[in-house]
C-alpha positions in Angstrom: 0.0 0.0 0.0 1.5 3.3 -1.1 0.8 6.5 0.8 0.6 9.7 -1.1 0.1 13.3 0.1 -2.7 15.2 -1.7 -3.0 18.9 -1.4 -6.4 20.6 -1.9 -8.0 23.8 -0.8 -10.6 24.5 1.9 -13.1 25.4 -0.8 -16.4 23.9 -1.5 -15.7 22.9 -5.1 -12.6 20.9 -4.0 -14.5 19.2 -1.2 -17.3 18.3 -3.7 -14.7 16.7 -6.0 -13.3 14.5 -3.2 -16.7 13.5 -1.8 -16.6 10.1 -3.6 -13.3 9.3 -2.0 -14.1 10.8 1.4 -17.4 8.9 1.6 -15.6 5.6 0.9 -17.8 5.0 -2.2 -14.8 5.4 -4.5 -11.8 3.5 -3.2 -8.3 4.1 -4.5 -6.5 0.8 -5.3 -3.2 0.2 -3.5 -3.1 3.9 -2.4 -3.5 5.4 1.0 -4.3 9.1 1.0 -3.0 11.8 3.4 -4.9 15.1 2.9 -3.1 18.4 3.2 -5.6 21.3 3.2 -4.3 24.8 2.4 -5.2 27.9 0.4 -4.2 27.8 -3.3 -1.2 30.1 -3.1 0.2 28.0 -0.2 -0.3 24.9 -2.3 1.5 26.6 -5.2 4.5 27.2 -3.0 4.4 23.6 -1.6 4.5 22.3 -5.2 7.5 24.4 -6.0 9.3 22.8 -3.0 8.0 19.4 -4.1 6.4 18.8 -0.7 3.3 17.0 -2.1 2.8 14.0 -4.4 -0.5 15.3 -5.8 -1.9 18.8 -5.4 -4.3 21.4 -6.7 -2.4 24.4 -8.0 -3.1 27.5 -10.0 -2.6 26.8 -13.7 -0.3 29.8 -13.7 1.9 28.2 -11.1 2.8 25.3 -13.4 5.3 27.6 -15.0 7.5 27.4 -11.9 7.3 23.6 -11.4 9.6 20.8 -12.3 8.7 17.1 -12.5 5.0 17.4 -12.2 2.4 16.0 -14.6 -1.0 17.7 -15.2 -3.9 15.4 -14.4 -6.9 15.4 -16.8 -9.3 15.4 -13.9 -10.1 18.0 -11.2 -9.4 21.1 -13.3 -11.3 24.4 -12.7 -12.3 26.1 -15.9 -14.6 29.1 -16.3 -17.1 28.8 -19.1 -17.3 32.4 -20.2 -16.8 33.6 -16.6 -13.9 33.9 -14.2 -12.3 36.1 -11.6 -13.4 39.7 -11.4 -12.1 43.0 -10.1 -14.3 44.8 -7.6 -14.4 48.4 -6.4 -16.6 50.8 -4.4 -16.9 53.0 -7.5 -17.0 52.5 -11.2 -13.5 52.5 -12.7 -12.2 52.3 -16.3 -9.2 50.1 -17.2 -7.1 53.2 -17.4 -8.1 54.2 -14.0 -7.5 50.7 -12.6 -3.9 50.9 -13.8 -3.4 53.8 -11.4 -5.1 52.0 -8.4 -3.8 49.7 -5.7 -5.4 46.3 -6.4 -5.5 43.5 -3.8 -4.6 40.2 -5.3 -5.0 36.7 -3.8 -1.4 35.6 -4.7 1.2 36.3 -7.3 1.1 32.8 -8.7 -2.7 32.6 -9.0 -4.1 32.4 -12.5 -6.3 35.3 -11.7 -3.3 37.5 -11.1 -1.8 36.4 -14.5 -5.1 37.1 -16.3 -5.2 40.6 -14.7 -1.7 41.2 -15.9 -2.8 40.3 -19.4 -5.8 42.6 -19.2 -4.2 45.6 -17.6 -0.5 45.4 -18.0 1.5 46.7 -15.1 -0.4 47.8 -12.0 0.2 48.4 -8.3 -0.6 45.2 -6.4 -1.1 44.3 -2.7 -1.0 40.6 -1.9 -3.5 39.6 0.8 -5.5 36.5 1.7 -8.3 35.9 -0.8 -11.1 35.8 1.7 -10.2 39.3 3.1 -10.2 41.1 -0.2 -13.8 42.3 -0.3 -13.4 43.8 3.2 -10.2 45.4 2.2 -12.0 47.2 -0.6 -14.9 48.2 1.7 -12.5 49.6 4.3 -10.5 51.6 1.8 -7.3 49.6 2.4 -7.1 49.1 -1.3 -8.8 50.8 -4.3 -9.9 47.6 -5.9 -9.7 43.8 -5.3 -9.2 40.8 -7.5 -11.7 38.2 -6.2 -12.0 34.5 -6.6 -14.2 31.8 -5.1 -17.6 32.7 -3.6 -16.9 36.5 -3.7 -17.4 36.3 -7.4 -21.1 35.7 -6.6 -21.6 37.7 -3.4 -19.7 41.0 -4.0 -22.9 42.9 -5.0 -24.4 42.2 -1.6 -22.0 44.9 -0.3 -22.9 47.3 -3.1 -19.5 46.8 -4.8 -19.1 47.2 -8.5 -17.7 44.6 -10.9 -15.2 46.9 -12.8 -13.4 44.2 -14.8 -14.6 40.8 -15.7 -11.6 38.6 -16.6 -13.8 35.8 -17.7 -15.4 38.0 -20.3 -12.0 39.5 -21.3 -10.5 36.0 -21.8 -13.4 34.7 -23.8 -13.2 37.7 -26.2 -9.4 37.5 -26.4 -9.3 33.7 -27.2 -12.5 33.3 -29.3 -14.3 31.4 -26.6 -11.7 29.1 -25.0 -12.6 28.1 -21.4 -10.8 30.2 -18.7 -7.9 28.1 -17.2 -7.8 28.7 -13.4 -7.0 25.6 -11.4 -5.4 22.3 -12.2 -4.2 19.2 -10.4 -0.7 17.9 -10.8 1.2 14.7 -9.7 4.9 14.3 -9.0 6.8 12.2 -11.5 9.6 12.0 -8.8 7.5 10.0 -6.3 5.0 8.3 -8.6 5.3 6.3 -11.8 3.2 7.4 -14.8 1.1 4.3 -14.3 0.4 5.3 -10.6 -0.4 8.9 -11.7 -2.9 7.7 -14.3 -4.4 5.3 -11.8 -5.0 8.1 -9.4 -6.3 10.4 -12.2 -8.9 7.7 -13.0 -9.8 7.4 -9.3 -10.2 11.2 -8.9 -12.3 11.3 -12.0 -14.6 8.6 -10.6 -14.9 10.6 -7.3 -16.0 13.7 -9.3 -18.5 11.7 -11.3 -19.8 10.1 -8.1 -20.4 13.6 -6.6 -22.2 14.7 -9.7 -24.5 11.7 -9.6 -25.1 12.2 -5.8 -25.2 16.0 -6.0 -27.2 16.8 -2.9 -25.1 14.6 -0.6 -21.9 16.0 -2.1 -23.1 19.5 -1.5 -23.9 18.6 2.1 -20.3 17.4 2.5 -18.9 20.5 0.8 -20.8 22.8 3.1 -18.2 22.3 5.8 -16.1 24.7 3.7 -19.0 27.2 3.2 -17.2 30.1 5.0 -20.6 31.2 6.3 -22.2 31.3 2.9 -25.7 29.9 2.3 -26.3 26.6 0.7 -27.7 28.4 -2.4 -24.5 30.4 -2.9 -22.4 27.3 -2.4 -24.5 25.3 -4.8 -24.2 28.0 -7.4 -20.4 28.2 -6.9 -20.0 24.4 -7.2 -22.0 24.3 -10.4 -19.8 27.1 -11.8 -16.5 25.3 -11.2 -17.5 21.6 -11.2 -18.6 21.7 -14.7 -18.4 19.6 -17.9 -14.6 19.9 -18.0 -13.9 18.9 -14.4 -14.0 15.2 -14.8 -11.8 15.4 -17.9 -10.4 18.7 -19.3 -10.1 17.2 -22.8 -8.5 18.9 -25.8 -10.3 22.3 -25.0 -8.8 22.4 -21.5 -5.3 21.6 -22.7 -5.7 24.2 -25.5 -6.7 26.9 -23.0 -3.7 26.2 -20.8 -1.4 26.3 -23.7 -3.0 29.5 -24.9 -2.4 31.1 -21.5 1.3 30.3 -21.5 1.6 31.4 -25.2 0.2 34.8 -24.3 2.5 35.0 -21.3 5.5 34.2 -23.6 4.4 36.7 -26.3 4.3 39.5 -23.6 7.6 38.6 -22.0 6.0 37.7 -18.7 7.2 34.1 -18.4 8.1 31.1 -20.6 7.1 27.4 -20.3 9.2 25.0 -22.3 6.8 22.1 -22.2 3.5 21.0 -20.7 3.3 17.4 -19.5 -0.2 15.8 -19.3 -1.1 12.4 -17.8 
């Protein structure tokens, strides 16, 4: 029996994906799982240090990794939607460039997309869940929000001043927005073991989709005080048709993100390795 460490976030969509495994209905063969639960930017840094066998990361963070293979399952892709920039007042892109914008991490895909859309801007890196309050209390001029805040920001009478999902969709002629992926270490696992886990994870996601209400109940432990309706809406956004298998469209969108980054001199990725 092989033990592997799996990193995932304390977010409802990740919990939903693991429901099949956590409930014991989907059983990994010859693998014992040790869960490591951290926010996405922490997991990005753990992956760079090679501290985890399998982990969720920002698609952007793959540019800084070595010896990790991208799983086809568990990806988070926005289908004509994605991270947004919020503010207390309406701002144009030219005004945003002069603002201090809170970001949820330098290696997040959201931050890379914002760099694509705006170019250089003044950033302030803070924990993702505190960004809306930082905007409300004038600690920053605007905030780049991910997770449930994409849905709930208008409850605080904040404005959506830049929709990065809409920007990406127009820029790429409709490709899905590449946000999160799962990767496995080729140092500690063979390709056969990686593909075996990829298949198990896919089955866990499919089990959650077939037992949706029970999987949402499980995911509510990471609701961060949000209602079941909000969590259900968020899960349906990011556990979508591409989550069990990103397919060619998902791979194309990741390649496109890194192609744009290379064209603009932001970063360069030599090769992408898919399971």
